[in-house]
Every structure is written in C-alpha cells, then in structure tokens.
SEVO-853001 format. One record per residue (C-alpha): x, y, z; residue number from 1. Coordinates in nm, 2 decimals. Each point is the difference from the previous one (the first is absolute). Layout:
BEGIN
<u->X	v->Y	w->Z	i->NUM> $
...
END
This chain:
BEGIN
<u->1.88	v->-8.62	w->-6.27	i->1> $
<u->0.33	v->0.18	w->0.07	i->2> $
<u->0.04	v->0.12	w->0.34	i->3> $
<u->0.32	v->0.23	w->0.10	i->4> $
<u->0.19	v->-0.04	w->0.34	i->5> $
<u->-0.02	v->0.34	w->0.18	i->6> $
<u->0.29	v->0.16	w->-0.07	i->7> $
<u->0.23	v->0.31	w->0.05	i->8> $
<u->0.02	v->0.19	w->-0.34	i->9> $
<u->0.32	v->0.16	w->-0.11	i->10> $
<u->-0.04	v->0.25	w->-0.28	i->11> $
<u->0.29	v->0.07	w->-0.22	i->12> $
<u->0.15	v->0.23	w->-0.24	i->13> $
<u->0.30	v->-0.08	w->-0.15	i->14> $
<u->0.14	v->-0.15	w->0.32	i->15> $
<u->0.36	v->-0.06	w->0.13	i->16> $
<u->0.01	v->-0.38	w->-0.02	i->17> $
<u->0.23	v->-0.02	w->0.34	i->18> $
<u->-0.26	v->0.22	w->0.19	i->19> $
<u->-0.28	v->-0.22	w->-0.10	i->20> $
<u->0.16	v->-0.30	w->0.09	i->21> $
<u->0.09	v->0.12	w->0.32	i->22> $
<u->-0.38	v->0.12	w->0.09	i->23> $
<u->-0.12	v->-0.33	w->-0.14	i->24> $
<u->0.22	v->-0.19	w->0.23	i->25> $
<u->-0.09	v->0.19	w->0.32	i->26> $
<u->-0.39	v->-0.11	w->-0.07	i->27> $
<u->0.11	v->-0.37	w->-0.10	i->28> $
<u->0.19	v->0.01	w->0.37	i->29> $
<u->-0.34	v->0.10	w->0.17	i->30> $
<u->-0.17	v->-0.28	w->-0.22	i->31> $
<u->-0.26	v->0.25	w->-0.18	i->32> $
<u->-0.06	v->-0.03	w->-0.37	i->33> $
<u->0.06	v->0.32	w->-0.24	i->34> $
<u->-0.11	v->0.07	w->-0.33	i->35> $
<u->0.23	v->0.20	w->-0.25	i->36> $
<u->-0.16	v->0.24	w->-0.27	i->37> $
<u->0.16	v->0.23	w->-0.24	i->38> $
<u->-0.19	v->0.32	w->-0.04	i->39> $
<u->-0.01	v->0.29	w->-0.24	i->40> $
<u->0.02	v->0.25	w->0.31	i->41> $
<u->0.36	v->0.12	w->0.09	i->42> $
<u->-0.11	v->0.21	w->0.31	i->43> $
<u->0.10	v->-0.17	w->0.33	i->44> $
<u->-0.28	v->0.11	w->0.20	i->45> $
<u->-0.26	v->-0.11	w->-0.27	i->46> $
<u->0.16	v->-0.34	w->-0.03	i->47> $
<u->0.01	v->-0.07	w->0.37	i->48> $
<u->-0.37	v->0.13	w->0.09	i->49> $
<u->-0.16	v->-0.18	w->-0.32	i->50> $
<u->0.19	v->-0.35	w->0.11	i->51> $
<u->-0.13	v->0.05	w->0.34	i->52> $
<u->-0.35	v->0.08	w->-0.09	i->53> $
<u->-0.02	v->-0.28	w->-0.23	i->54> $
<u->0.14	v->-0.28	w->0.21	i->55> $
<u->-0.27	v->-0.21	w->0.19	i->56> $
<u->0.25	v->0.05	w->0.29	i->57> $
<u->0.00	v->0.39	w->-0.01	i->58> $
<u->0.38	v->0.00	w->-0.02	i->59> $
<u->0.21	v->0.10	w->-0.30	i->60> $
<u->0.36	v->0.09	w->-0.12	i->61> $
<u->0.09	v->0.26	w->-0.28	i->62> $
<u->0.32	v->-0.04	w->-0.15	i->63> $
<u->0.10	v->0.29	w->-0.28	i->64> $
<u->0.34	v->-0.09	w->-0.14	i->65> $
<u->0.22	v->0.06	w->0.34	i->66> $
<u->-0.28	v->0.09	w->0.24	i->67> $
<u->-0.20	v->-0.21	w->0.20	i->68> $
<u->-0.32	v->0.09	w->0.23	i->69> $
<u->-0.21	v->-0.21	w->0.24	i->70> $
<u->-0.38	v->0.14	w->0.01	i->71> $
<u->-0.30	v->-0.13	w->0.19	i->72> $
<u->-0.35	v->0.03	w->-0.15	i->73> $
<u->-0.19	v->0.28	w->0.19	i->74> $
<u->0.31	v->0.20	w->0.06	i->75> $
<u->0.00	v->0.33	w->-0.24	i->76> $
<u->0.24	v->-0.04	w->-0.33	i->77> $
<u->0.30	v->0.15	w->0.06	i->78> $
<u->0.03	v->-0.07	w->0.38	i->79> $
<u->0.20	v->-0.35	w->-0.08	i->80> $
<u->0.10	v->-0.19	w->0.36	i->81> $
<u->0.33	v->-0.05	w->-0.12	i->82> $
<u->0.16	v->0.18	w->-0.33	i->83> $
<u->0.38	v->-0.04	w->-0.14	i->84> $
<u->0.18	v->0.13	w->-0.27	i->85> $
<u->0.30	v->-0.24	w->-0.08	i->86> $
<u->-0.06	v->-0.20	w->0.27	i->87> $
<u->0.26	v->-0.27	w->0.10	i->88> $
<u->-0.07	v->-0.37	w->0.06	i->89> $
<u->-0.09	v->0.02	w->0.35	i->90> $
<u->-0.24	v->0.25	w->-0.07	i->91> $
<u->-0.15	v->-0.16	w->-0.27	i->92> $
<u->-0.05	v->-0.35	w->0.19	i->93> $
<u->-0.12	v->0.22	w->0.32	i->94> $
<u->-0.26	v->0.17	w->-0.28	i->95> $
<u->-0.12	v->-0.33	w->-0.10	i->96> $
<u->-0.02	v->-0.16	w->0.36	i->97> $
<u->-0.21	v->0.29	w->0.14	i->98> $
<u->-0.23	v->0.00	w->-0.27	i->99> $
<u->-0.10	v->-0.37	w->0.10	i->100> $
<u->0.04	v->0.11	w->0.38	i->101> $
<u->-0.28	v->0.23	w->-0.05	i->102> $
<u->-0.24	v->-0.24	w->-0.15	i->103> $
<u->0.09	v->-0.24	w->0.29	i->104> $
<u->-0.06	v->0.31	w->0.28	i->105> $
<u->0.39	v->-0.06	w->0.09	i->106> $
<u->0.24	v->0.24	w->0.13	i->107> $
<u->0.21	v->0.14	w->-0.28	i->108> $
<u->0.36	v->-0.10	w->-0.04	i->109> $
END
C-alpha cells in the first residue's frame, strides 16, 4: 500500500528555476511538505486552481515560466490569493511560506 503525505501541490509549466527554488524554501521554512508536478497547461490561473483542488490540503501554487500564484480550494479560478510576474527572491519565499501558513491557519507574512 502506498500512502502519500498530505502536501501542497506546485503545478508548473517551464518554471524559472530560481523562482521555484525560493517558493519551495519558503514552504520548507514552515515545515510543510510539497510536491512539484510539470503540467502541459501554461495558464497561471489554471495551474494554481488545479493544484489547490488536487491537493489534499487545499492549497496550491502555480508557476508558469516567470509568473507564480497561490490559490486555495473553494476560491474561484482567477481569484488567486497572491500572484506575481517576475517576483524577487523575497516575494517567492513569502508566497511559499503563505501557502503553508494558510493550511496551518496562521497569519500571512
């Protein structure tokens, strides 16, 4: 029997490696597991919405090239909690941390 850990899903389409690394670092700082999956969809809203709805925890991140967004299950597609185009290192870490904080019911950074 294979049992998966509850994780935040990160769905990507040709992601900028630095952006992805910093988002993951933000989640690691909060102690939450994540899974990265390359997708064929390039639309950022679609990626983040699918990730949130597929995640057991209800929190998902989409990364399309140099864009990144945080979404939660139950929120309409296109209404991301946070979204950035070419975010700097600090914004990427904050996005990852806030994704984890959302499921831990802690205030966002």
